[in-house]
Phi, psi and omega in degrees: 000121177260122180275134178226147178208135179276166174064036176269164178299144177262106185237131172276080188290337177295333178265312184295324189242026186295335180264355180121168182222161170250137182253127181259106180126123183248022178277201179296328175295326176297321177295318178296326178296320178302312182296318181293319179293325175297315181297329180266000178059045177250131184284136174263124179281312179189177174249154173240142179210145177280339182287111183299335179292338181264343184290149180062028176230187179254142172235109183053042178075010176251145177294144176242127180237166176279159178302326182295341181270006177279072178214184179059232185291332181289334189298333185284347182269139176297150181247127177259121182270120184238074180194149173290346176270032187298330180296317179293319180300320179295320177297320177301312183294320178299319179296335178268008180063033177251123185236356181269063178241160184220147165291160185251018182299320178296331186294322187274345180293136183069021179283130176276112184271002189304318186247014180280132179245108175230181174287348180268148169288169179299320179294321179290326174304314180297318180298315182292321178293320175303315181295316180298310182297322178296318180296319178297315178298319181298318180290331184280326185273093184288338183272356178231152177253096176254133184234153182288308188201162172224123172271117181258105183277115181272331185201153172273352182280143178219147179282347174243166176226078183278125187288344180245024180300124182290342177267010169066025179297335184291349182263350183282117178278320180230074183295146182232163174275161169294139171293124189299314182296319178296322180296315179298317179295319181295316178299315179303310184296320180291307185294332178279356181252342182257151179279318180200149182228129181292321188207134169252130184241121179271118184224180173228227020030209175256112187300336180281002169275353177268113190296335184256028182300324180295325178291323177297316180300314180296325176298313182295322180294347178283347179266155180244353187267044173208164185260303187236149174238111186250128180253116182267131180214154180263008173073026178255351182227133176252124180299154175288150186301327181294345178268353186302320184301330181295335185258002183269085180208143184297337181281343188268135172220137177270135175246108184258123177265118181260109179259015178100218188301328183290340177269064195291341186252014180301315178303318179293322179294315179298321178295317178300314182292317179296316181300325183261012177055046178252130183291143176205156173231129175254125182243124174283122184241121181243339183229145173236164170283148177277076187231022185256006180281149174241104179204155182278126178253133178266092181239154173281166187297321181297321179291321177299317178295322180294317179296318177295316184297326181266001183293142182276354179232027184282003172227027180269080181305134184231125179258116184221120177051044174084359180244142181256124181243162181276340179209157183293327179297313179302317182298307187282326178296321177290317180299326178282356185059038182262344179226158176297144178281130176246109190301326182282355182269358181211166178232122178275097184294330182295328183276350184248143180235343183272114183295329177295317178294318179298316180300317180298317180293320179295316179301317179296317181296317186279317191258349185246347182289134173256345175187167178243157172300326180297336181300333180290347181245359186255143178285351180092160178222064176234194185290346181275347184283134180291162176261152175227157176300138182285142166062031170294133189266149172240144185281336180220160180303144178284146179277149175207163182267123179276149177281128181277000000 
């Protein structure tokens, strides 16, 4: 399988990188970078990583150093940034007075994935590379507003009550549905303000507890400025056959999270989707990040920025009750009145009517934020966060302290 992507940077790598490069990022993209650099016959000097657990060790037989060690002899080599957190990495390098860095979108184009071994399947490699290249392009095109994703929350209700849910469903005592009219207006204002969106994700709670989900789907399908529509479900509810037609579209794919016995209807759901020729992926999930706590953390500003910069959901736009947030934790913690409201951390779409103004506010929220007020209450979602067993159930909503 040869990976291809249009609109990548045009780099004369035979000249720019003739003496070798340093790669920033040791994740799956880093593994793909190794293979691509081998195919292009470019020497890797070393890797750089923010994860202290990886520093001063080997990654695929290459030395791993901290960003602070990019000085002396290392400084003369160009740095290839291989991470979706590239904006934070660039700020780090700039603070170290290092400016000879590059995005890696050009690197992955024409990459032969046939013999690459990562935690991702070949198809998932393509999906992740598409997202990375799209994100790089989005940041580069200042005259257009291209965004990675939008989480569209249909309901606070869920068929499960997972005590470690990262979207904080376990704290809702009286969960409610989205007001349908407000939801339609919010979607309109958002979609009419962005140029393109890689992915719209239908979530909850459990989205199939929202009775008008088929109408929401049809509304979204009326737009053309997005690529994929992903419906997230825990496999406890199977839609009625009369709703099947709403999901029969090439843009739609179901993402089923399998937590074991509690997801009792996954076989029936998969049968329903297969019978109706609807695309789906079932993922066995056994571990989650320990990121569902609500508590005040006393951190200095630099650490807060670092936690935000390395966060895996720091661009997961979330639409909840007419307001647009930069991450799901910020959205639900504020909605629960569990954290102080920070006006600059969200956009009230219901109060705005000018698409130019909305676009400007969204661009500022997505591309200019270095941290959120909510970060002071969040345990973080980076490589330092511990894992917990997925989907452990609680019989009643968890208690938390509300902000007066």
